C-alpha positions in Angstrom: -10.3 14.4 0.8 -10.5 18.1 1.5 -9.0 20.5 -1.0 -6.4 21.9 1.4 -5.2 18.3 2.2 -4.9 17.5 -1.5 -2.8 20.7 -2.0 -0.5 19.7 0.8 0.0 16.2 -0.6 0.7 17.7 -4.1 3.2 20.1 -2.6 4.9 17.4 -0.6 5.2 15.1 -3.7 6.7 17.9 -5.7 9.3 18.6 -3.0 10.1 14.9 -2.7 10.5 14.5 -6.5 12.8 17.5 -6.6 14.9 16.1 -3.8 15.1 12.7 -5.5 16.2 14.4 -8.8 18.8 16.5 -7.1 20.3 13.5 -5.2 20.5 11.5 -8.4 22.2 14.4 -10.3 24.7 15.1 -7.6 25.5 11.6 -6.4 24.3 9.3 -9.2 22.3 7.4 -6.5 18.6 6.7 -6.8 16.5 7.4 -3.7 12.9 6.5 -3.1 11.0 8.6 -0.6 7.7 7.7 1.1 5.4 10.3 2.5 3.4 9.3 5.5 0.1 10.7 6.8 0.5 12.1 10.4 -2.6 10.0 11.5 -0.6 6.8 10.9 2.3 8.0 13.0 5.5 6.0 13.0 3.9 2.8 11.6 5.3 1.8 8.3 3.7 0.3 5.2 6.0 -2.7 5.5 4.8 -3.3 9.0 1.2 -3.1 7.8 1.9 -5.7 5.0 3.2 -8.0 7.7 0.0 -7.5 9.8 -2.2 -8.2 6.7 -0.3 -11.4 5.8 -0.5 -12.7 9.3 -4.2 -11.9 9.5 -4.8 -14.0 6.4 -2.6 -16.8 7.6 0.1 -16.2 5.1 3.8 -15.4 5.2 4.9 -11.8 4.4 7.2 -13.0 1.7 4.2 -14.0 -0.4 3.8 -10.4 -1.6 6.9 -10.7 -3.6 6.2 -14.1 -5.2 6.0 -14.2 -8.9 2.8 -16.2 -9.1 -0.8 -15.8 -10.2 -2.1 -18.2 -7.6 -5.5 -16.9 -6.4 -4.6 -16.7 -2.7 -1.4 -14.8 -3.4 -3.1 -12.4 -5.8 -6.0 -11.8 -3.4 -3.4 -11.1 -0.6 -1.9 -8.3 -2.8 -5.4 -7.0 -3.7 -6.3 -6.7 0.0 -3.0 -5.1 0.9 -3.2 -2.6 -2.0 -6.6 -1.4 -0.9 -5.6 -1.1 2.7 -2.4 0.7 1.8 -4.3 3.2 -0.3 -6.8 3.7 2.5 -4.2 4.2 5.3 -1.3 5.8 3.4 -3.0 8.1 0.9 0.2 9.8 0.0 1.9 6.6 -1.3 2.2 6.4 -5.0 1.2 3.4 -7.1 4.9 2.9 -7.9 5.8 2.7 -4.2 3.1 0.1 -3.6 4.4 -1.8 -6.6 7.9 -1.7 -5.2 6.6 -3.2 -1.9 5.1 -6.1 -4.0 8.4 -7.0 -5.6 8.8 -4.5 -8.3 5.5 -4.9 -10.2 4.4 -2.3 -12.6 2.1 0.5 -11.4 -0.5 -0.6 -13.9 -0.7 -3.9 -12.1 -1.6 -2.1 -8.9 -4.3 -0.1 -10.7 -5.9 -3.2 -12.1 -5.6 -5.0 -8.7 -7.3 -2.1 -7.0 -10.1 -2.1 -9.6 -10.5 -5.9 -9.2 -10.5 -5.7 -5.4 -13.1 -3.0 -5.4 -15.3 -5.0 -7.9 -15.0 -8.1 -5.6 -16.0 -6.0 -2.6 -18.9 -4.2 -4.4 -20.3 -7.5 -5.8 -20.0 -9.1 -2.3 -17.8 -12.0 -3.2 -18.1 -13.9 0.1 -14.5 -15.4 0.2 -12.9 -12.1 -0.7 -15.0 -10.0 1.6 -14.2 -12.3 4.5 -10.5 -11.9 3.8 -10.8 -8.2 3.4 -12.8 -7.8 6.7 -10.3 -10.0 8.6 -7.4 -7.9 7.3 -9.2 -4.7 7.9 -10.0 -5.6 11.6 -6.3 -6.6 12.2 -5.0 -3.4 10.6 -7.4 -1.2 12.6 -6.3 -2.9 15.8 -2.7 -2.5 14.8 -3.1 1.2 14.1 -4.9 1.8 17.4 -2.0 0.1 19.4 0.7 2.4 20.6 4.1 2.0 18.9 
């Protein structure tokens, strides 16, 4: 990522955190803000999760399931990697919220595990990742 883009992301996050804090102080309400890259346009992370789940032959509700079944965990791994790739301004906490309120450290370990599986060339995982990647790329190229 270029230095100027990193500075813009940092500035945008600071503004968003300040706004969240002011809203909470003045109204008592908690607000979560998501920053979107202009390249992604009006497509939301929730829609992307839906596309990934369908590409892997699963239901979108699987992300929020409290289970350690391999196929569910791998779905979250693939989704986390693709979210970080296509929505670089999303925080780990925001991704964890999309996955049913997991902790940000779960996302960190999931990303590390997914990258390890891709790097070592695990055939099952790489096939799932490539299927989801193709579907997401097609989805992003389609007009809203």
